C-alpha positions, 0 to 999 in steps of 0.5 A: 212527914207530909209525903204520906198525907197528900196525893196529887191526881193529874187530870186533863180537863177542857179549859174555859168550860164548867166542870162538876167536882164532888169530894166525898169523905167517908171514914179515913178515905177521900174520893173525888169525881169530876163530871161524874167520873172517878178521879181518884181516892186517898186514904189517911188516918188523919181524915177521920179525926174527930176534930177535923175541921179544915177543908182545903181545895187547891188548884194550880197553875191556871185560873180557876173560877168556882160557882155554887160551892157548898159543904155538906155534913152528916149529923152524928 
C-alpha cells in the first residue's frame, strides 16, 4: 500500500559540507532541490489532503546536521 506513496531519490553530495535543501509542495506534488538544482519530484493524492499536517524528513545512513530549519505556509 505504501509503495506508491513514497519515493527515494539517490543523490551524491559532498560530506562535511553544508547544503541547501528546499522542499516545496503545490497541490499533490512535492518538489525537492539541493543547492539550487532539481533533485526530484513526487506526486500523490494524499499530499493535497485538506487536513495534512505531517512533515517528515528522513536522511540515512550518515550523520546529518540541520541548521536554520523552517517551515513556511501560505494562508488560504
